[in-house]
Residue frames as qw, qx, qy, qz and C-alpha x, y, z in Angstrom:
[[0.534, -0.334, -0.054, -0.775, 14.76, 50.51, 14.60],
 [0.088, -0.074, 0.917, -0.381, 13.71, 48.48, 17.63],
 [0.475, -0.267, -0.624, -0.560, 10.54, 46.47, 17.20],
 [0.517, -0.309, 0.437, -0.668, 7.97, 46.20, 19.92],
 [0.283, -0.069, 0.951, -0.102, 7.00, 42.68, 21.01],
 [0.575, 0.485, 0.512, -0.415, 3.57, 43.10, 19.44],
 [0.509, 0.719, -0.241, -0.407, 5.07, 43.83, 16.01],
 [0.046, -0.436, 0.886, 0.153, 7.28, 40.71, 15.98],
 [0.834, 0.105, -0.237, -0.488, 5.66, 37.90, 14.05],
 [0.671, -0.329, 0.660, -0.080, 5.97, 34.38, 15.37],
 [0.087, 0.327, -0.818, -0.465, 7.34, 31.84, 12.89],
 [0.826, 0.153, 0.050, -0.540, 4.77, 29.83, 11.01],
 [0.641, -0.194, 0.733, 0.123, 5.35, 26.11, 10.67],
 [0.466, 0.533, -0.453, -0.541, 6.16, 25.09, 7.12],
 [0.823, 0.026, 0.561, -0.086, 5.12, 21.72, 5.80],
 [0.216, 0.624, -0.579, -0.477, 7.16, 20.43, 2.92],
 [0.406, 0.292, -0.805, -0.318, 8.02, 17.05, 1.51],
 [0.061, 0.062, 0.950, -0.299, 6.11, 15.09, 4.11],
 [0.257, -0.366, -0.641, -0.624, 2.81, 16.28, 2.61],
 [0.401, -0.474, 0.208, -0.756, 1.71, 17.40, 6.12],
 [0.900, -0.246, -0.320, -0.166, 1.57, 13.79, 7.36],
 [0.369, -0.691, 0.585, -0.212, 3.36, 13.00, 10.60],
 [0.283, 0.292, -0.910, -0.079, 5.20, 9.65, 10.71],
 [0.813, -0.212, -0.070, -0.537, 2.61, 6.93, 11.27],
 [0.638, -0.370, 0.660, -0.140, 3.02, 3.75, 13.26],
 [0.817, 0.148, 0.549, 0.096, 4.53, 1.06, 11.06],
 [0.519, 0.847, -0.045, -0.110, 5.57, 3.36, 8.21],
 [0.047, -0.782, 0.614, 0.102, 9.31, 3.13, 8.83],
 [0.542, -0.168, 0.823, 0.034, 9.28, -0.66, 8.89],
 [0.685, 0.565, 0.446, -0.109, 6.93, -0.82, 5.90],
 [0.358, 0.893, -0.229, -0.146, 9.17, 1.54, 3.93],
 [0.235, -0.611, 0.752, 0.086, 12.29, -0.40, 4.88],
 [0.643, 0.056, 0.763, -0.036, 10.78, -3.79, 4.03],
 [0.653, 0.682, 0.316, -0.093, 9.40, -2.68, 0.67],
 [0.226, 0.890, -0.372, -0.132, 12.60, -0.82, -0.33],
 [0.432, -0.441, 0.782, 0.088, 14.58, -3.93, 0.49],
 [0.675, 0.313, 0.668, 0.025, 12.45, -5.87, -2.01],
 [0.481, 0.649, 0.392, 0.440, 12.36, -3.12, -4.65],
 [0.398, -0.351, -0.110, 0.840, 14.58, -0.02, -4.48],
 [0.043, -0.126, -0.344, -0.929, 12.25, 1.84, -6.86],
 [0.092, -0.504, -0.846, 0.146, 9.09, 1.17, -4.83],
 [0.007, -0.651, -0.339, 0.679, 8.37, 4.86, -4.23],
 [0.127, 0.396, -0.413, -0.810, 8.54, 5.59, -7.97],
 [0.071, 0.178, 0.946, 0.263, 6.24, 2.74, -9.02],
 [0.361, -0.255, -0.338, -0.831, 2.77, 3.55, -10.37],
 [0.710, -0.399, -0.522, -0.255, 1.26, 0.93, -8.08],
 [0.292, 0.238, -0.615, 0.692, 3.17, 2.14, -4.98],
 [0.459, -0.283, 0.252, -0.803, -0.02, 3.20, -3.15],
 [0.902, -0.086, -0.241, -0.349, -1.46, -0.29, -3.58],
 [0.766, 0.170, -0.543, 0.301, 1.77, -2.10, -2.67],
 [0.200, 0.233, -0.541, 0.783, 2.39, 0.12, 0.37],
 [0.281, -0.565, -0.773, 0.061, -1.26, 0.25, 1.42],
 [0.147, -0.573, -0.265, 0.761, -1.40, 4.05, 1.65],
 [0.407, 0.852, 0.287, -0.160, -2.69, 6.96, -0.42],
 [0.669, 0.583, 0.053, 0.457, -0.71, 8.65, -3.22],
 [0.018, -0.866, 0.229, -0.443, 0.36, 11.63, -1.09],
 [0.757, -0.580, 0.284, -0.103, 1.23, 9.28, 1.75],
 [0.918, 0.202, 0.050, 0.337, 3.72, 7.47, -0.52],
 [0.372, 0.702, -0.172, 0.583, 5.73, 10.69, -0.83],
 [0.441, -0.747, 0.250, -0.430, 5.41, 11.30, 2.89],
 [0.951, -0.273, 0.143, 0.038, 6.48, 7.76, 3.78],
 [0.774, 0.396, -0.066, 0.490, 9.55, 8.15, 1.57],
 [0.048, 0.791, -0.208, 0.574, 10.38, 11.49, 3.20],
 [0.650, -0.649, 0.252, -0.304, 10.12, 10.13, 6.74],
 [0.973, -0.049, 0.071, 0.213, 12.22, 7.05, 5.92],
 [0.583, 0.528, -0.122, 0.605, 14.91, 9.39, 4.59],
 [0.205, -0.792, 0.178, -0.547, 14.56, 11.81, 7.51],
 [0.796, -0.522, 0.258, -0.165, 15.03, 8.99, 10.02],
 [0.060, 0.666, -0.729, -0.148, 18.06, 7.80, 8.00],
 [0.772, 0.022, 0.620, -0.138, 16.46, 4.46, 7.24],
 [0.717, 0.487, 0.398, 0.302, 16.72, 5.01, 3.50],
 [0.207, -0.612, 0.195, 0.738, 18.92, 7.33, 1.49],
 [0.466, 0.505, 0.566, 0.456, 18.29, 8.93, -1.86],
 [0.241, -0.280, -0.051, 0.928, 19.18, 12.49, -2.74],
 [0.285, 0.121, -0.268, -0.912, 16.66, 13.36, -5.42],
 [0.703, 0.134, 0.380, -0.585, 13.06, 12.25, -5.84],
 [0.820, 0.421, -0.246, -0.300, 13.89, 10.27, -8.99],
 [0.147, 0.511, -0.836, 0.138, 16.80, 8.36, -7.44],
 [0.766, -0.213, -0.591, -0.135, 16.16, 4.77, -6.49],
 [0.559, -0.719, 0.237, -0.338, 16.05, 4.27, -2.74],
 [0.637, 0.279, -0.665, 0.271, 18.97, 2.52, -1.04],
 [0.736, -0.613, -0.277, 0.081, 19.26, 1.20, 2.49],
 [0.072, -0.896, 0.391, -0.198, 21.69, 3.15, 4.65],
 [0.520, 0.384, -0.734, 0.208, 24.90, 1.24, 5.48],
 [0.231, -0.282, 0.686, -0.630, 24.01, 1.16, 9.18],
 [0.773, 0.066, 0.278, -0.567, 20.70, -0.56, 8.55],
 [0.769, 0.382, -0.482, -0.176, 22.20, -2.96, 6.06],
 [0.272, 0.349, -0.815, 0.375, 24.38, -4.25, 8.89],
 [0.307, -0.109, 0.650, -0.687, 21.63, -4.39, 11.52],
 [0.777, 0.219, 0.235, -0.542, 18.82, -5.95, 9.51]]
């Protein structure tokens, strides 16, 4: 059956692990710097205080650092590690 243009639904954007926050200025550097000091920063109870962001923003900051390949960690409970490329450049 051929669908008419009016019956085709446009895709809806889906927000997932970034908690609907776009990457903010300074987040990538902040995430890198803090993960370099403590690879479990995003799992710490005081992460919002240490990172200077809200609780949901901690998850978002972690997501964006992983999405931009600044940090790597496969599962949410894994400690964060610097990617090899960044270890060489910083």
